N, C-alpha and C positions, 0 to 999 in steps of 0.2 A: 322350453319344456312343452311337451304335447300332453293335453289332458282330455280324457273322454270318459264319461260316466263315473267320474271320481277317481279313475285310474290315471296316473301320470307316468310319463316316460321322458327322462332327460338324458342328454348325451354330451360328452366332452371329448373333443378330438385333441390329442396331444401330438402335435406335428413332430416334436423332437424324437419321439419313439415310435411314430407311425402307428399309434394305438388309439382306439376309440372305446371309451367306457360308456355303457348304457346302464341307467338305473331306473327300474320300474317299481313304483310305489303303489301298494294296495291299501286303502284306508282300513283302520281297525273296525269300523262299523260294518264293513262288507265281510271281512273274514270272521268276525265274532259269531255270525250266524252259523258258520260251518263248525266252529268250536263247540257250540251248544248242541248242534245236530250230532256231531261225532261222539260227544259225551253220552248222549242218549243211546246211540248205537252200541257203544262200549258197555253200557249198563246192561243191555240185553244178553251179552255173551260173556261178561267178565265173571270169573270164578275167584272170589276173594274169601279169605279166612273170616269166619264169623257171620257170613251172609249167604243166603241161598242164591243160586244163579238167577239173575234178573232182578234181585231185590236190593242190590248194593246202592246206598244213597248217592245221589248225583254229585253232591259236594265231594264225596270220597273219590269218585271217578275223576272229577275235574282236577283234583289235587294229585292223585297217585298215577293217573294215566296221562298226565299232561304231555310228557315227552313223545309218546307214539302219536297222540292226537296232533301235536304241532308238526311232526314229521309228515303226517298225512296231509295236513293243511298246506305245507310247502309244495307238495306234489300236485294236489288238486288245483290250487290257485295258479300254479305255473301253467297248467293246461287251459284253464278257463280265462285267465287274465294276462299272465306274464308274457307268453309267446305271442299272443295277438298284439299286445301293446308294442313289443319289441319290433316285430316285422312291419307293422303299420308305420312306426316311426322311421325305420330304415327306408321304406318305400316313399313315404311322404316327404322326407327330407333329402331324398336322392343320395343317400350315403353309399359309397362304393367300398365294399370290403373285399379283402383278399381271403377267400374261404369263408365258411360259415362262422357266425358269432358263437362264443362258448359261455356257458353259465359258470361264473366264478364263485359266487357265494349267495347265500340266502340268510338274511338277518331280520331281527325284529328291533325296531327303534324304541325309544323311551315312551312313545305314544301308542305302542302296540301295532303299528303299521308293519306290513310285510314288505320287505325290500329285496328285490332280485337284482343282482349285479352281473351284467354281461360284459364281455370284452371281445373286441374284434380288431383285426389289423387292417390298416389302410395302405395303399401303394406308397412307396417311398417317393416315387416320381411318376406323374401321369400327364403327359402332354400329347394331345391328339389333334391333328389337323383335319381338314375336310377330307372325307374318305369316299364319298359317293361317286366320284369321277376318277377314281384310281383305275389304271389299265388292268383289267382282269379278263383272263381267258378261261372260261369254264371248261372243265373236263368234258369232252364229247361223249355221247352215248355210244355203245357198241352197235354196229349196224346189223347184227343178226336178226333175221325175220322172226326167229323163235321168240325173241323178247317181246315183240308186239303181240304175238299169239298168247304169250303168258299173261300180259296185261289184259287183253280182251277176255281171256278165260276167267281171270280174277274178277273183272267187272260183271260178267254174266253170272258167275257163281254167287257173288254178293247180292246181286239184284234178285236172284231166286230166293236166297235166304231172307232178304228183307220182305219179299212178298209173303213168305211163310210165317214171318214173325207175328206173334199175337201179343200185343202189349197188355191185354187184360190178364195175362198169366202172372203179371207182376215180376218181381225180382227173381232172377234165375242164377244158378251157379255160373261163375265167371263174370258176372256183372260188377260194375263199379256203382256204389251207392253213396249218395251224399245225404247226411242227416244232421239235424241239430240235436244237441244233447244238453239237458238240464240236470243238475243234481237235485233230487227230491227226497222228502222224508216219507215215513210209512203211510201218511195220509195223502201222498202225492203233491204236497205243497213244495214249491220251488225254493231252495235254500238261498240262492243268490238272486232272488226275485226274477227279473226278466233276462238276466245275463245267461247266455248260452254260448256254446262253441260249435263251429261248423267243422265237420270232419268228413273224409272220404274213406271208404272201405271196399276192398275187393272181396267178393265172396269166393273163397278158394274151393278147390275140389279134392283136397287132401283130408286124411283122417282127422288131423287136429282141427280142421275147419267145420266138423260136423255140427258143433253147437251153434256156430254162426249161421250155418245153413238152416237149421231148425228155426232160428230166431227171425231171419230175414226173408227166406225164399217164399214167394207167393204174395208178399206184401207190395203195396202200391204207393205212389207219391201221395202224400197227405196222411198216410196211416201213422198213428201214434201208439206207443206202448211203453210200459215201464219194465225194466230188467235189472237184475243183479248178476248177469252172466260174468263169470270170472275174467274172460278176455277183455270185456269192456271195462271192468273194474281195473284190470292191470294196466290198461292204457292211461287211465286217469290217476291211479294210485297204486304203483307196483308193490309198495311196501306194506299194503294193508291186507289183513285177513278178514276185515269186516265186510258185511253185506251192504255196502252203500248202494243206494238205488238211483237209477238214471232214467229220466224220461227221454225217449227217442222219437223224433218226428222225421219221416222220410221226406226229403226235399227234391231229390233228383236221382235219375238212374241213367247209367251209360250201359246199354245192353251189349253183350258179347256175341249174341246169336247172329248178328250181321254187322257189316262195316258200313257206317252211315256216310254215304258219298255227299250228302247235303252238308253235314258238319265239316267234312274234309274240304269241300269246295269253298265253304265260308271261311275256314281257317287260312287257306292259302289264296283266297281271293280269286278263285278260278271261275271264269264265265262261260267257256265253251267246252264242248265234249273233246275237242282236239287238245285243248290245254290240259284237261283232266288226264287224257291218255299220256301226254308228254310228261306231266308231273309224276305219274306213277312209274314211268320208264326209269326215273331217277333211282328207284330202289330195286329195279329188276335188272338193270345194267351194271355189271361188275368189272372192275379193273384190279387184277391181282387180289381177288377175294374181298375187295372193298367196294361198296356201292358207289355209284356216281354221285349220289346225294351227299354221302359222308365225305367224299373227296372234295366236293365243291365247298362244303362248310369248312373243312379243315384248311383248304388253301385260301379261301376268302378271309378267314380270321388270321391266317399266317401272313397274308399280304398286308393287312392293316397293322399287324404287330411289327413287321419289318419297317414300315413307313413312319412309325411313331415311337415315342420314347416312353417306355413303361418299365419301371424298376420296382421289384418286389422286396419286402423285408425278408431277411434270411430265415427268420423263425417260421414264416408262413411256408416257405419252400421246404424246410426240414419236416414240418408237420405233414405236408402233402406227400413227401417221399415215404414217410412211415405208413400213410394210408395206402399208397400204391403197393408197397412191399407186403403189407398185411393182406391185401387182396390177391396178390400174386402167389402167396404161400399155398393157396388151395389148388393151384394149377399143377398138373403132373410133371411139367418140365421146369419147375421153379429152380431146383438145384443146378440144373444145366445152365440156366440163365445166370445164376448167382456166381458160377465159376468163371464167367467171362470177366477178364481184367477191366473192361470198360463198363461193368454192370452199374456201378454207382453213377458214372457219368451219364449213362442212358436214362437212369431213373430220375436224375436231377433235371435233365432236359425235358422229360415227360412231365414232371411236376410243374416246372415253369410254364410249359405250354398250356397245361390244363388251367392253371391259375390265371394266366394272362388272357386266355380265351374268355374266362368268366368276367374279368375286369372290363374287357372290350365290350362284351355283350351288355353288361350293366351300364357302362358309360353311354353307349349309343341308345339304349332303352330310355335312360333318363334324359339325355340331351334332345332326343326326338319325341319325347313325351308319349311313349308307348304305354298303353293301358291294358290291363287284363280283365276280361269279362268272364262270366260264368260259362258262356259257350266256349271260350278259349280253353278253359280248364277241362270241360267235357271233351273237346276236340283232342287235347293233349292225351287225356286218359284213353280216348278211343284209339289213338295210335299204338297204344300198348297191347291192344287186343289181337293183333295179327303179327306173327314173327317177322315177316318181310317188311311190313309197314313201320315197324319199330325204328328202322333206320332213318326215319324223318325226325327222330329225336336225337339231337347231337350230344348234349351233356348227359353224364351218367344219371339214370333215373333213380328216384328214391327207392330204397329197399323197403318193400311193404310187408315182408315176413320177419317174424321173430320166433326163433326156435321152431321153424317149420309151419307156423300159423300166421295167417294174414292178420295184420293189425291196422287200426285206424291211422290216417295221415291227416294232420291239421291242414285246413284249407289255406291258411296264411303261408305255410311252407310251400304248398303246391303253387300258389300265386307267384312266389319268387322263382320257382323252377320254370313256370310258364312264361314269365317275363323274359327270362334269358332265351328261351326257345323262340319267342316272338322276335327278339332282337336278331337272332341268327337268320330267320326267314326274311326279316327286313333288310339285312345286309346283302343276302344273296339276291333278293329282288332288285335292289338298286345296282349292284355290281354287274348283273347279267342283263339289265334292261337295255334294249336296243334303241 
């Protein structure tokens, strides 16, 4: 059992069913403060028979509005405590899962503690030998001179943009923003004391993002403010119509106005200008509409897969197939693909490849003790800021939009994504090392 700040997370691996159960327990003394706060908030807006709005006795609210308050508690505590404890346990204990863990149930025990039950699948069989000296021939770059000119032009353009960048202008549209969030009452007192959550948010440029633009644009690292903005509330508690208040403190900014070559060189451990040029060539050189970088990652992971024994549980494969088909349904040629008699076979192969790639990346990350820093996360997010540079990200990136609006992403989730990407970089580095 892992315990931190009174929050505990235990796990149980059932080898017979390739299943891992996680239980996150949040003590009653922590969640009770939210119950009292939510009751006061309900009192201000509740319209009850026999009482004027805002004058309903608190005892009446606690009794008759208990169900919605409890539902709000389940959501809020999940974001502030549950997910953090789960992901930290998976990472600290180096647990390899096939696909993401799923929330199965939320219950209250006889002591009033809030219990979150998660479930994840583990590989049926995972046997990996030494991989660093496997014979690997990387896909060569195309020899067109125009590719070198494109890279040179990209570097010159980004250098000019960086020179023009004025950090004193603060957050701008398109930037990624990292902030800490506390739940607070009407006097700005923190409900969970010093417990906060770290999240990242991209400031979008669409009409649904206007409220976020007004809230964040122009602010700088270190700025703090209190908000009840609906999109912030919906992230923490989607089922609530109450005006819960959140204290926000800006911790970091990844600007979109220019591409930081310093972060890029640090992320890929690049020391010379020549190495920088050659690294960028990887996403400017294409083979059959696929970048050299993506082909290298695909083939490197494929080589390790062929040389080792990795067997997945069938239910994980079936779930991944559903995810792939759901994504494909939005493509205009979906019905054409589906009419192919080998459609199911191709989808099954793709599902297996995607899942095994993830298992390999996590296994190597844990075996070689790779760690994720704040700069690693910033570098990863920076790669999303330029369409061409996105090809340095191998695994599907987290969807940051919901109903067309940018929404916060928990930093713990980003750490897991970043760990996988670092593992891919680590693999390519060793297999291509001369």
